[in-house]
MMTF fields as JSON, N, C-alpha, C and O atoms, coordinates in Angstrom:
{
  "mmtfVersion": "1.0.0",
  "mmtfProducer": "UNKNOWN",
  "numBonds": 511,
  "numAtoms": 512,
  "numGroups": 128,
  "numChains": 1,
  "numModels": 1,
  "chainsPerModel": [1],
  "groupsPerChain": [128],
  "chainIdList": ["A"],
  "bondAtomList": [4, 2, 8, 6, 12, 10, 16, 14, 20, 18, 24, 22, 28, 26, 32, 30, 36, 34, 40, 38, 44, 42, 48, 46, 52, 50, 56, 54, 60, 58, 64, 62, 68, 66, 72, 70, 76, 74, 80, 78, 84, 82, 88, 86, 92, 90, 96, 94, 100, 98, 104, 102, 108, 106, 112, 110, 116, 114, 120, 118, 124, 122, 128, 126, 132, 130, 136, 134, 140, 138, 144, 142, 148, 146, 152, 150, 156, 154, 160, 158, 164, 162, 168, 166, 172, 170, 176, 174, 180, 178, 184, 182, 188, 186, 192, 190, 196, 194, 200, 198, 204, 202, 208, 206, 212, 210, 216, 214, 220, 218, 224, 222, 228, 226, 232, 230, 236, 234, 240, 238, 244, 242, 248, 246, 252, 250, 256, 254, 260, 258, 264, 262, 268, 266, 272, 270, 276, 274, 280, 278, 284, 282, 288, 286, 292, 290, 296, 294, 300, 298, 304, 302, 308, 306, 312, 310, 316, 314, 320, 318, 324, 322, 328, 326, 332, 330, 336, 334, 340, 338, 344, 342, 348, 346, 352, 350, 356, 354, 360, 358, 364, 362, 368, 366, 372, 370, 376, 374, 380, 378, 384, 382, 388, 386, 392, 390, 396, 394, 400, 398, 404, 402, 408, 406, 412, 410, 416, 414, 420, 418, 424, 422, 428, 426, 432, 430, 436, 434, 440, 438, 444, 442, 448, 446, 452, 450, 456, 454, 460, 458, 464, 462, 468, 466, 472, 470, 476, 474, 480, 478, 484, 482, 488, 486, 492, 490, 496, 494, 500, 498, 504, 502, 508, 506],
  "bondOrderList": [1, 1, 1, 1, 1, 1, 1, 1, 1, 1, 1, 1, 1, 1, 1, 1, 1, 1, 1, 1, 1, 1, 1, 1, 1, 1, 1, 1, 1, 1, 1, 1, 1, 1, 1, 1, 1, 1, 1, 1, 1, 1, 1, 1, 1, 1, 1, 1, 1, 1, 1, 1, 1, 1, 1, 1, 1, 1, 1, 1, 1, 1, 1, 1, 1, 1, 1, 1, 1, 1, 1, 1, 1, 1, 1, 1, 1, 1, 1, 1, 1, 1, 1, 1, 1, 1, 1, 1, 1, 1, 1, 1, 1, 1, 1, 1, 1, 1, 1, 1, 1, 1, 1, 1, 1, 1, 1, 1, 1, 1, 1, 1, 1, 1, 1, 1, 1, 1, 1, 1, 1, 1, 1, 1, 1, 1, 1],
  "groupList": [{"groupName": "MET", "atomNameList": ["N", "CA", "C", "O"], "elementList": ["N", "C", "C", "O"], "formalChargeList": [0, 0, 0, 0], "bondAtomList": [1, 0, 2, 1, 3, 2], "bondOrderList": [1, 1, 2], "singleLetterCode": "M", "chemCompType": "L-PEPTIDE LINKING"}, {"groupName": "ASP", "atomNameList": ["N", "CA", "C", "O"], "elementList": ["N", "C", "C", "O"], "formalChargeList": [0, 0, 0, 0], "bondAtomList": [1, 0, 2, 1, 3, 2], "bondOrderList": [1, 1, 2], "singleLetterCode": "D", "chemCompType": "L-PEPTIDE LINKING"}, {"groupName": "SER", "atomNameList": ["N", "CA", "C", "O"], "elementList": ["N", "C", "C", "O"], "formalChargeList": [0, 0, 0, 0], "bondAtomList": [1, 0, 2, 1, 3, 2], "bondOrderList": [1, 1, 2], "singleLetterCode": "S", "chemCompType": "L-PEPTIDE LINKING"}, {"groupName": "VAL", "atomNameList": ["N", "CA", "C", "O"], "elementList": ["N", "C", "C", "O"], "formalChargeList": [0, 0, 0, 0], "bondAtomList": [1, 0, 2, 1, 3, 2], "bondOrderList": [1, 1, 2], "singleLetterCode": "V", "chemCompType": "L-PEPTIDE LINKING"}, {"groupName": "LYS", "atomNameList": ["N", "CA", "C", "O"], "elementList": ["N", "C", "C", "O"], "formalChargeList": [0, 0, 0, 0], "bondAtomList": [1, 0, 2, 1, 3, 2], "bondOrderList": [1, 1, 2], "singleLetterCode": "K", "chemCompType": "L-PEPTIDE LINKING"}, {"groupName": "HIS", "atomNameList": ["N", "CA", "C", "O"], "elementList": ["N", "C", "C", "O"], "formalChargeList": [0, 0, 0, 0], "bondAtomList": [1, 0, 2, 1, 3, 2], "bondOrderList": [1, 1, 2], "singleLetterCode": "H", "chemCompType": "L-PEPTIDE LINKING"}, {"groupName": "PHE", "atomNameList": ["N", "CA", "C", "O"], "elementList": ["N", "C", "C", "O"], "formalChargeList": [0, 0, 0, 0], "bondAtomList": [1, 0, 2, 1, 3, 2], "bondOrderList": [1, 1, 2], "singleLetterCode": "F", "chemCompType": "L-PEPTIDE LINKING"}, {"groupName": "GLN", "atomNameList": ["N", "CA", "C", "O"], "elementList": ["N", "C", "C", "O"], "formalChargeList": [0, 0, 0, 0], "bondAtomList": [1, 0, 2, 1, 3, 2], "bondOrderList": [1, 1, 2], "singleLetterCode": "Q", "chemCompType": "L-PEPTIDE LINKING"}, {"groupName": "LEU", "atomNameList": ["N", "CA", "C", "O"], "elementList": ["N", "C", "C", "O"], "formalChargeList": [0, 0, 0, 0], "bondAtomList": [1, 0, 2, 1, 3, 2], "bondOrderList": [1, 1, 2], "singleLetterCode": "L", "chemCompType": "L-PEPTIDE LINKING"}, {"groupName": "TRP", "atomNameList": ["N", "CA", "C", "O"], "elementList": ["N", "C", "C", "O"], "formalChargeList": [0, 0, 0, 0], "bondAtomList": [1, 0, 2, 1, 3, 2], "bondOrderList": [1, 1, 2], "singleLetterCode": "W", "chemCompType": "L-PEPTIDE LINKING"}, {"groupName": "GLU", "atomNameList": ["N", "CA", "C", "O"], "elementList": ["N", "C", "C", "O"], "formalChargeList": [0, 0, 0, 0], "bondAtomList": [1, 0, 2, 1, 3, 2], "bondOrderList": [1, 1, 2], "singleLetterCode": "E", "chemCompType": "L-PEPTIDE LINKING"}, {"groupName": "TYR", "atomNameList": ["N", "CA", "C", "O"], "elementList": ["N", "C", "C", "O"], "formalChargeList": [0, 0, 0, 0], "bondAtomList": [1, 0, 2, 1, 3, 2], "bondOrderList": [1, 1, 2], "singleLetterCode": "Y", "chemCompType": "L-PEPTIDE LINKING"}, {"groupName": "ARG", "atomNameList": ["N", "CA", "C", "O"], "elementList": ["N", "C", "C", "O"], "formalChargeList": [0, 0, 0, 0], "bondAtomList": [1, 0, 2, 1, 3, 2], "bondOrderList": [1, 1, 2], "singleLetterCode": "R", "chemCompType": "L-PEPTIDE LINKING"}, {"groupName": "CYS", "atomNameList": ["N", "CA", "C", "O"], "elementList": ["N", "C", "C", "O"], "formalChargeList": [0, 0, 0, 0], "bondAtomList": [1, 0, 2, 1, 3, 2], "bondOrderList": [1, 1, 2], "singleLetterCode": "C", "chemCompType": "L-PEPTIDE LINKING"}, {"groupName": "ILE", "atomNameList": ["N", "CA", "C", "O"], "elementList": ["N", "C", "C", "O"], "formalChargeList": [0, 0, 0, 0], "bondAtomList": [1, 0, 2, 1, 3, 2], "bondOrderList": [1, 1, 2], "singleLetterCode": "I", "chemCompType": "L-PEPTIDE LINKING"}, {"groupName": "GLY", "atomNameList": ["N", "CA", "C", "O"], "elementList": ["N", "C", "C", "O"], "formalChargeList": [0, 0, 0, 0], "bondAtomList": [1, 0, 2, 1, 3, 2], "bondOrderList": [1, 1, 2], "singleLetterCode": "G", "chemCompType": "PEPTIDE LINKING"}, {"groupName": "THR", "atomNameList": ["N", "CA", "C", "O"], "elementList": ["N", "C", "C", "O"], "formalChargeList": [0, 0, 0, 0], "bondAtomList": [1, 0, 2, 1, 3, 2], "bondOrderList": [1, 1, 2], "singleLetterCode": "T", "chemCompType": "L-PEPTIDE LINKING"}, {"groupName": "PRO", "atomNameList": ["N", "CA", "C", "O"], "elementList": ["N", "C", "C", "O"], "formalChargeList": [0, 0, 0, 0], "bondAtomList": [1, 0, 2, 1, 3, 2], "bondOrderList": [1, 1, 2], "singleLetterCode": "P", "chemCompType": "L-PEPTIDE LINKING"}, {"groupName": "ALA", "atomNameList": ["N", "CA", "C", "O"], "elementList": ["N", "C", "C", "O"], "formalChargeList": [0, 0, 0, 0], "bondAtomList": [1, 0, 2, 1, 3, 2], "bondOrderList": [1, 1, 2], "singleLetterCode": "A", "chemCompType": "L-PEPTIDE LINKING"}, {"groupName": "ASN", "atomNameList": ["N", "CA", "C", "O"], "elementList": ["N", "C", "C", "O"], "formalChargeList": [0, 0, 0, 0], "bondAtomList": [1, 0, 2, 1, 3, 2], "bondOrderList": [1, 1, 2], "singleLetterCode": "N", "chemCompType": "L-PEPTIDE LINKING"}],
  "groupTypeList": [0, 1, 2, 3, 4, 1, 5, 6, 7, 7, 8, 7, 9, 6, 10, 3, 6, 5, 9, 8, 7, 10, 10, 11, 12, 10, 1, 8, 11, 13, 4, 7, 14, 8, 4, 11, 0, 10, 10, 14, 15, 6, 1, 4, 16, 12, 16, 6, 8, 17, 7, 1, 3, 11, 18, 3, 7, 19, 8, 9, 4, 16, 8, 2, 0, 8, 1, 10, 13, 8, 1, 15, 4, 16, 18, 5, 13, 6, 16, 19, 8, 6, 15, 4, 17, 4, 7, 8, 15, 16, 12, 3, 16, 7, 8, 12, 11, 9, 19, 12, 11, 3, 14, 5, 19, 1, 7, 2, 1, 9, 4, 6, 3, 15, 13, 15, 6, 9, 0, 10, 5, 10, 1, 11, 17, 10, 18, 6],
  "groupIdList": [1, 2, 3, 4, 5, 6, 7, 8, 9, 10, 11, 12, 13, 14, 15, 16, 17, 18, 19, 20, 21, 22, 23, 24, 25, 26, 27, 28, 29, 30, 31, 32, 33, 34, 35, 36, 37, 38, 39, 40, 41, 42, 43, 44, 45, 46, 47, 48, 49, 50, 51, 52, 53, 54, 55, 56, 57, 58, 59, 60, 61, 62, 63, 64, 65, 66, 67, 68, 69, 70, 71, 72, 73, 74, 75, 76, 77, 78, 79, 80, 81, 82, 83, 84, 85, 86, 87, 88, 89, 90, 91, 92, 93, 94, 95, 96, 97, 98, 99, 100, 101, 102, 103, 104, 105, 106, 107, 108, 109, 110, 111, 112, 113, 114, 115, 116, 117, 118, 119, 120, 121, 122, 123, 124, 125, 126, 127, 128],
  "secStructList": [7, 7, 7, 7, 7, 7, 7, 7, 7, 7, 7, 7, 2, 2, 2, 2, 2, 2, 2, 2, 2, 2, 2, 1, 6, 6, 7, 2, 2, 2, 2, 2, 2, 2, 2, 2, 2, 2, 2, 6, 6, 6, 6, 1, 7, 7, 7, 7, 7, 2, 2, 2, 2, 2, 2, 2, 2, 6, 2, 2, 2, 2, 2, 2, 2, 2, 2, 2, 2, 2, 1, 6, 2, 2, 2, 2, 2, 2, 2, 2, 2, 2, 7, 1, 7, 7, 7, 6, 2, 2, 2, 2, 2, 2, 2, 2, 2, 2, 1, 3, 3, 3, 3, 3, 3, 3, 7, 4, 4, 4, 7, 3, 3, 3, 3, 3, 3, 3, 7, 7, 1, 1, 1, 1, 7, 3, 3, 7],
  "xCoordList": [62.843, 63.0, 63.492, 64.477, 62.818, 63.229, 64.357, 64.317, 65.335, 66.418, 66.063, 65.566, 66.327, 66.047, 67.31, 68.388, 67.157, 68.307, 68.114, 67.215, 68.976, 68.931, 69.825, 70.876, 69.385, 70.182, 70.774, 70.046, 72.072, 72.764, 73.371, 74.066, 73.1, 73.689, 74.411, 73.81, 75.703, 76.509, 76.393, 76.511, 76.162, 76.058, 77.049, 77.386, 77.501, 78.308, 77.381, 76.294, 77.812, 76.958, 76.524, 75.379, 77.415, 77.023, 75.904, 75.105, 75.842, 74.752, 73.423, 72.383, 73.469, 72.264, 71.824, 70.637, 72.798, 72.495, 71.765, 70.725, 72.314, 71.702, 70.328, 69.43, 70.153, 68.851, 67.813, 66.702, 68.194, 67.281, 66.945, 65.804, 67.946, 67.75, 66.799, 65.993, 66.892, 66.03, 64.605, 63.64, 64.474, 63.173, 62.384, 61.154, 63.079, 62.379, 62.784, 62.778, 63.123, 63.631, 62.684, 63.144, 61.394, 60.408, 60.005, 59.325, 60.402, 60.05, 60.851, 62.076, 60.171, 60.811, 61.868, 62.967, 61.547, 62.497, 63.708, 64.844, 63.471, 64.553, 65.463, 66.674, 64.887, 65.703, 66.724, 67.869, 66.31, 67.217, 68.312, 69.467, 67.948, 68.938, 69.946, 71.151, 69.462, 70.351, 71.279, 72.461, 70.755, 71.578, 72.692, 73.847, 72.33, 73.324, 74.367, 75.561, 73.916, 74.838, 75.815, 76.981, 75.359, 76.253, 77.288, 78.462, 76.856, 77.759, 78.895, 80.024, 78.611, 79.657, 80.331, 81.146, 79.984, 80.686, 80.171, 80.856, 78.979, 78.441, 77.847, 77.379, 77.863, 77.335, 78.407, 78.109, 79.638, 80.75, 81.098, 81.009, 81.491, 81.937, 83.265, 84.143, 83.415, 84.661, 85.35, 85.876, 85.344, 85.961, 87.419, 87.717, 88.304, 89.721, 90.027, 89.624, 90.737, 91.208, 92.63, 93.282, 93.127, 94.5, 95.536, 96.482, 95.368, 96.338, 96.276, 97.277, 95.121, 95.017, 95.839, 96.572, 95.71, 96.464, 97.962, 98.766, 98.331, 99.735, 100.284, 101.413, 99.499, 99.924, 100.164, 101.15, 99.272, 99.437, 100.669, 101.408, 100.885, 102.048, 103.356, 104.34, 103.375, 104.594, 104.621, 105.516, 103.66, 103.561, 104.82, 105.347, 105.309, 106.457, 107.716, 108.563, 107.85, 108.996, 108.927, 109.934, 107.744, 107.566, 107.834, 108.542, 107.269, 107.513, 108.993, 109.51, 109.663, 111.088, 111.871, 112.807, 111.484, 112.151, 111.898, 112.804, 110.676, 110.379, 111.179, 111.685, 111.29, 112.067, 113.538, 114.172, 114.081, 115.474, 115.7, 116.753, 114.72, 114.842, 114.732, 115.38, 113.926, 113.677, 114.635, 114.778, 115.284, 116.218, 117.613, 117.787, 118.584, 119.96, 120.157, 119.814, 120.713, 121.039, 119.799, 119.857, 118.689, 117.466, 117.0, 116.701, 116.936, 116.496, 117.477, 117.062, 118.771, 119.8, 119.625, 119.626, 119.478, 119.284, 117.977, 117.94, 116.917, 115.621, 115.737, 115.213, 116.422, 116.596, 117.355, 116.994, 118.4, 119.179, 118.34, 118.501, 117.461, 116.669, 115.397, 115.045, 114.697, 113.363, 113.166, 112.084, 114.177, 114.027, 113.76, 113.53, 113.795, 113.632, 112.245, 111.239, 112.186, 110.878, 110.065, 110.607, 108.76, 107.867, 108.208, 108.965, 107.649, 107.943, 107.588, 106.767, 108.217, 108.016, 106.551, 106.103, 105.803, 104.399, 103.547, 102.526, 103.947, 103.149, 103.238, 102.357, 104.27, 104.37, 103.227, 102.616, 102.948, 101.864, 100.512, 99.625, 100.356, 99.127, 98.953, 97.849, 100.022, 99.971, 99.539, 98.742, 100.058, 99.714, 98.242, 97.558, 97.771, 96.383, 95.374, 94.393, 95.61, 94.611, 94.835, 93.874, 96.08, 96.351, 97.125, 97.592, 97.268, 97.953, 99.357, 99.789, 100.039, 101.429, 102.246, 101.755, 103.497, 104.412, 105.576, 106.487, 105.54, 106.487, 107.077, 106.479, 108.281, 108.784, 108.302, 108.313, 107.887, 107.366, 107.603, 107.884, 107.477, 107.582, 106.631, 106.55, 105.924, 105.038, 105.823, 106.496, 105.732, 106.404, 105.421, 104.272, 105.853, 104.95, 103.885, 104.038, 102.821, 101.725, 101.09, 100.718, 100.958, 100.241, 100.877, 100.185, 102.161, 102.838, 103.314, 103.77, 103.196, 103.578, 104.738, 104.648, 105.822, 106.935, 107.096, 107.265, 107.044, 107.152, 108.057, 108.227, 108.631, 109.487, 109.188, 109.275, 108.832, 108.528, 107.791, 108.069, 106.841, 106.156, 104.653, 104.029, 104.089, 102.65, 102.143, 102.574, 101.22, 100.68, 99.399, 98.318, 99.545, 98.394, 97.92, 98.316, 97.097, 96.564, 97.498, 97.091, 98.707, 99.702, 100.278, 99.986, 101.094, 101.718, 102.759, 102.938, 103.439, 104.497, 104.264, 103.693, 104.699, 104.515, 105.409, 106.461, 104.972, 105.757, 106.538, 105.998, 107.79, 108.633, 108.625, 108.788, 108.432, 108.452, 109.35, 109.512],
  "yCoordList": [127.278, 126.024, 126.312, 127.027, 125.765, 125.945, 124.978, 123.794, 125.511, 124.626, 124.033, 124.72, 122.784, 122.089, 122.136, 121.74, 122.621, 122.677, 121.613, 121.687, 120.642, 119.577, 119.954, 120.575, 119.569, 119.774, 118.429, 117.478, 118.36, 117.129, 117.287, 118.263, 116.32, 116.337, 115.014, 113.942, 115.11, 113.919, 113.465, 114.265, 112.178, 111.599, 110.453, 109.789, 110.236, 109.063, 107.99, 108.3, 106.721, 105.63, 105.768, 105.459, 106.226, 106.342, 107.36, 107.241, 108.366, 109.337, 108.705, 108.971, 107.87, 107.145, 106.213, 106.112, 105.531, 104.638, 105.381, 104.929, 106.511, 107.266, 107.82, 107.879, 108.221, 108.707, 107.581, 107.772, 106.406, 105.268, 104.9, 104.574, 104.959, 104.608, 105.582, 105.175, 106.841, 107.846, 107.806, 107.924, 107.642, 107.771, 106.469, 106.486, 105.342, 104.091, 102.955, 101.79, 103.277, 102.304, 101.121, 99.995, 101.356, 100.312, 99.483, 98.467, 99.887, 99.163, 97.85, 97.865, 96.737, 95.423, 95.306, 94.811, 95.753, 95.713, 96.593, 96.2, 97.76, 98.693, 98.124, 98.339, 97.412, 96.789, 95.824, 95.763, 95.08, 94.139, 94.876, 94.452, 95.96, 96.77, 97.356, 97.324, 97.887, 98.452, 97.386, 97.646, 96.204, 95.104, 94.768, 94.587, 94.688, 94.398, 95.525, 95.259, 96.758, 97.892, 97.88, 98.24, 97.472, 97.349, 96.26, 96.436, 95.132, 94.009, 94.383, 93.927, 95.204, 95.562, 96.896, 97.385, 97.485, 98.675, 99.995, 101.01, 100.01, 101.256, 102.159, 103.257, 101.712, 102.525, 103.418, 104.221, 103.287, 104.017, 105.277, 105.31, 106.299, 107.54, 107.309, 106.633, 107.847, 107.72, 109.075, 109.415, 109.826, 111.143, 111.01, 110.44, 111.535, 111.498, 112.581, 113.734, 112.189, 113.134, 113.545, 112.862, 114.646, 115.063, 113.968, 113.815, 113.208, 112.157, 111.018, 110.334, 110.806, 109.797, 110.218, 109.413, 111.474, 111.99, 111.958, 111.602, 112.324, 112.3, 110.876, 110.668, 109.904, 108.503, 108.045, 107.364, 108.415, 108.028, 108.705, 108.084, 109.966, 110.682, 110.019, 110.061, 109.414, 108.803, 107.289, 106.636, 106.725, 105.28, 104.653, 103.69, 105.183, 104.565, 104.691, 103.798, 105.775, 105.915, 104.847, 104.222, 104.649, 103.652, 102.25, 101.471, 101.921, 100.599, 100.393, 99.288, 101.424, 101.337, 101.028, 100.228, 101.66, 101.4, 99.955, 99.297, 99.471, 98.086, 97.118, 96.108, 97.434, 96.588, 96.545, 95.494, 97.674, 97.698, 96.739, 96.107, 96.628, 95.714, 94.254, 93.388, 93.977, 92.592, 92.073, 90.861, 92.963, 92.54, 92.368, 92.517, 92.061, 91.942, 90.713, 89.601, 90.915, 89.793, 88.992, 87.768, 89.681, 88.986, 88.044, 86.879, 88.534, 87.704, 86.565, 85.452, 86.83, 85.799, 84.677, 83.5, 85.03, 84.047, 83.282, 82.061, 83.988, 83.358, 82.345, 81.236, 82.721, 81.841, 80.581, 79.481, 80.737, 79.575, 78.61, 77.395, 79.126, 78.279, 77.724, 76.567, 78.548, 78.175, 78.216, 77.885, 78.612, 78.744, 80.185, 81.041, 80.437, 81.796, 82.348, 81.676, 83.571, 84.173, 84.429, 84.549, 84.508, 84.834, 86.216, 86.963, 86.553, 87.815, 89.016, 88.918, 90.137, 91.377, 91.798, 92.31, 91.595, 91.995, 91.329, 91.882, 90.157, 89.486, 90.208, 90.042, 90.994, 91.773, 92.772, 92.928, 93.436, 94.423, 93.725, 94.23, 92.568, 91.798, 91.366, 91.442, 90.918, 90.532, 91.727, 91.578, 92.885, 94.09, 94.436, 94.782, 94.34, 94.711, 93.789, 94.259, 92.499, 91.555, 91.059, 90.704, 91.031, 90.448, 91.364, 90.913, 92.627, 93.614, 93.169, 93.375, 92.57, 92.189, 92.449, 92.304, 92.834, 93.085, 92.136, 92.414, 91.017, 89.94, 89.362, 89.416, 88.804, 87.891, 86.523, 86.229, 85.702, 84.4, 83.357, 83.655, 82.13, 80.997, 79.931, 79.686, 79.31, 78.22, 76.923, 76.594, 76.205, 74.928, 73.809, 74.083, 72.587, 71.466, 71.373, 71.935, 70.667, 70.445, 71.735, 71.82, 72.734, 73.974, 74.778, 75.515, 74.644, 75.43, 76.745, 76.799, 77.794, 79.148, 79.587, 79.517, 80.037, 80.595, 82.04, 82.318, 82.96, 84.374, 85.096, 84.694, 86.167, 87.022, 88.46, 88.814, 89.29, 90.667, 91.394, 91.22, 92.214, 93.128, 92.878, 92.793, 92.763, 92.661, 94.024, 94.556, 94.587, 95.917, 95.77, 95.544, 95.901, 95.777, 97.169, 98.15, 97.267, 98.548, 99.256, 100.197, 98.818, 99.454, 100.665, 100.889, 101.437, 102.596, 102.186, 102.88, 101.069, 100.62, 99.171, 98.418, 98.762, 97.354, 96.44, 96.854, 95.204, 94.209, 93.398, 93.011, 93.143, 92.341, 90.893, 90.629, 89.965, 88.534, 87.823, 86.606],
  "zCoordList": [79.556, 80.254, 81.663, 81.848, 82.639, 84.027, 84.359, 84.024, 85.01, 85.433, 86.801, 87.693, 86.924, 88.178, 89.015, 88.572, 90.218, 91.122, 92.193, 93.032, 92.129, 93.127, 94.297, 94.138, 95.434, 96.637, 97.034, 97.316, 97.052, 97.408, 98.788, 99.07, 99.638, 100.977, 101.182, 101.116, 101.43, 101.635, 103.083, 104.011, 103.259, 104.597, 104.73, 103.75, 105.934, 106.217, 106.783, 107.272, 106.717, 107.152, 108.601, 108.932, 109.473, 110.873, 111.061, 111.99, 110.18, 110.251, 109.837, 110.441, 108.809, 108.39, 109.516, 109.824, 110.129, 111.246, 112.366, 112.846, 112.772, 113.87, 113.476, 114.316, 112.232, 111.771, 111.831, 112.325, 111.32, 111.377, 112.824, 113.151, 113.662, 115.067, 115.762, 116.598, 115.422, 116.04, 115.48, 116.235, 114.178, 113.526, 113.421, 113.46, 113.287, 112.995, 113.93, 113.532, 115.13, 116.096, 116.308, 116.495, 116.284, 116.586, 115.362, 115.508, 114.193, 112.976, 112.915, 113.037, 112.73, 112.723, 111.635, 111.886, 110.437, 109.325, 109.627, 109.364, 110.167, 110.486, 111.579, 111.554, 112.522, 113.578, 112.974, 113.422, 111.968, 111.311, 110.536, 110.53, 109.895, 109.174, 110.165, 109.914, 111.282, 112.299, 112.87, 113.099, 113.098, 113.613, 112.626, 113.013, 111.344, 110.315, 110.217, 110.084, 110.283, 110.206, 111.379, 111.213, 112.557, 113.71, 113.478, 113.804, 112.916, 112.665, 111.73, 111.911, 110.738, 109.769, 110.081, 109.299, 111.235, 111.697, 111.162, 111.279, 110.575, 110.035, 111.112, 110.811, 112.343, 113.438, 114.056, 114.941, 113.603, 114.206, 113.419, 112.191, 114.148, 113.539, 112.835, 113.372, 111.676, 110.907, 110.778, 109.718, 111.839, 111.819, 112.254, 113.304, 111.447, 111.787, 112.813, 112.665, 113.836, 114.843, 114.484, 113.694, 115.047, 114.732, 114.999, 114.226, 116.081, 116.379, 115.354, 115.14, 114.719, 113.666, 112.446, 111.871, 112.064, 110.919, 111.226, 110.364, 112.436, 112.852, 112.785, 112.341, 113.22, 113.181, 111.742, 111.462, 110.837, 109.436, 108.83, 108.065, 109.17, 108.642, 109.07, 108.332, 110.245, 110.769, 110.629, 111.165, 109.919, 109.802, 109.211, 109.768, 108.091, 107.43, 108.273, 108.252, 109.008, 109.916, 111.011, 111.345, 111.558, 112.605, 112.073, 112.71, 110.901, 110.315, 110.011, 110.174, 109.581, 109.312, 110.593, 110.577, 111.687, 112.971, 113.425, 113.934, 113.241, 113.601, 112.732, 113.22, 111.439, 110.532, 110.927, 110.845, 111.353, 111.794, 112.953, 113.041, 113.841, 114.975, 114.546, 115.133, 113.539, 113.145, 112.078, 111.916, 111.358, 110.321, 110.926, 112.135, 110.106, 110.575, 111.443, 111.044, 112.636, 113.53, 113.936, 114.053, 114.15, 114.563, 113.461, 113.725, 112.24, 111.118, 110.867, 110.543, 111.011, 110.808, 111.837, 111.476, 113.086, 114.152, 113.932, 114.084, 113.579, 113.328, 112.191, 112.292, 111.111, 109.957, 110.347, 109.928, 111.144, 111.577, 112.41, 112.293, 113.237, 114.132, 113.498, 113.731, 112.689, 112.234, 110.726, 110.241, 109.983, 108.536, 108.153, 109.008, 106.859, 106.35, 106.691, 106.463, 107.238, 107.55, 106.288, 105.189, 106.471, 105.355, 104.812, 105.432, 103.659, 102.995, 103.871, 104.783, 103.575, 104.316, 104.376, 105.402, 103.304, 103.268, 104.333, 104.741, 104.787, 105.814, 107.154, 107.997, 107.364, 108.612, 108.708, 109.765, 107.617, 107.599, 107.75, 108.437, 107.112, 107.267, 108.715, 109.256, 109.342, 110.757, 111.61, 112.536, 111.302, 112.055, 111.883, 112.846, 110.669, 110.384, 111.07, 111.646, 111.011, 111.49, 112.922, 113.604, 113.383, 114.691, 115.634, 116.679, 115.287, 116.137, 116.543, 117.677, 115.614, 115.864, 114.603, 113.484, 114.808, 113.691, 113.9, 114.681, 113.199, 113.48, 112.205, 111.131, 112.364, 111.351, 111.814, 113.01, 110.887, 111.29, 110.219, 109.059, 110.661, 109.764, 110.286, 111.49, 109.378, 109.76, 109.754, 108.778, 110.835, 110.961, 110.61, 110.265, 110.694, 110.411, 111.497, 112.582, 111.197, 112.144, 112.638, 113.808, 111.785, 112.088, 113.216, 113.918, 113.391, 114.426, 113.824, 112.682, 114.616, 114.198, 115.086, 116.312, 114.468, 115.222, 114.781, 113.593, 115.736, 115.409, 116.374, 117.526, 115.879, 116.689, 116.288, 115.112, 117.273, 116.925, 118.012, 119.198, 117.598, 118.504, 118.497, 117.439, 119.682, 119.839, 120.281, 121.304, 119.499, 119.781, 120.598, 120.056, 121.885, 122.77, 123.154, 122.525, 124.152, 124.584, 125.558, 126.24, 125.622, 126.48, 125.745, 124.57, 126.449, 125.823, 124.778, 123.777, 125.007, 124.108, 123.738, 124.527, 122.541, 122.149, 122.991, 123.48, 123.147, 123.844, 122.827, 121.791, 123.111, 122.223, 122.717, 123.909, 121.783, 122.102, 121.134, 121.221]
}
């Protein structure tokens, strides 16, 4: 019995995107697939750089430092003025979706009150 040797090559989505773009750019169906892949971010390289790994290694230290600034007197003052801040987990959600690490409380009539750090493209976060 002959053994079948399969060759497996692992690809990342951005590699498939670039292959489709090079080989089938003019195909109408392929254009729609490429457009969709761009919309969901499959056209981007997902290669970790050394600074990315370093950032992840120090993430909990950084979050701990931010928490030290927002807890204690800051949280006490915030609670007195606006009510108890939302749970700690919402800080990470705020960071993920809105580039801010804040304690916050929703007021009536869809008003948002927050105190913390906005992570912009500057070297350091801005405190508000």
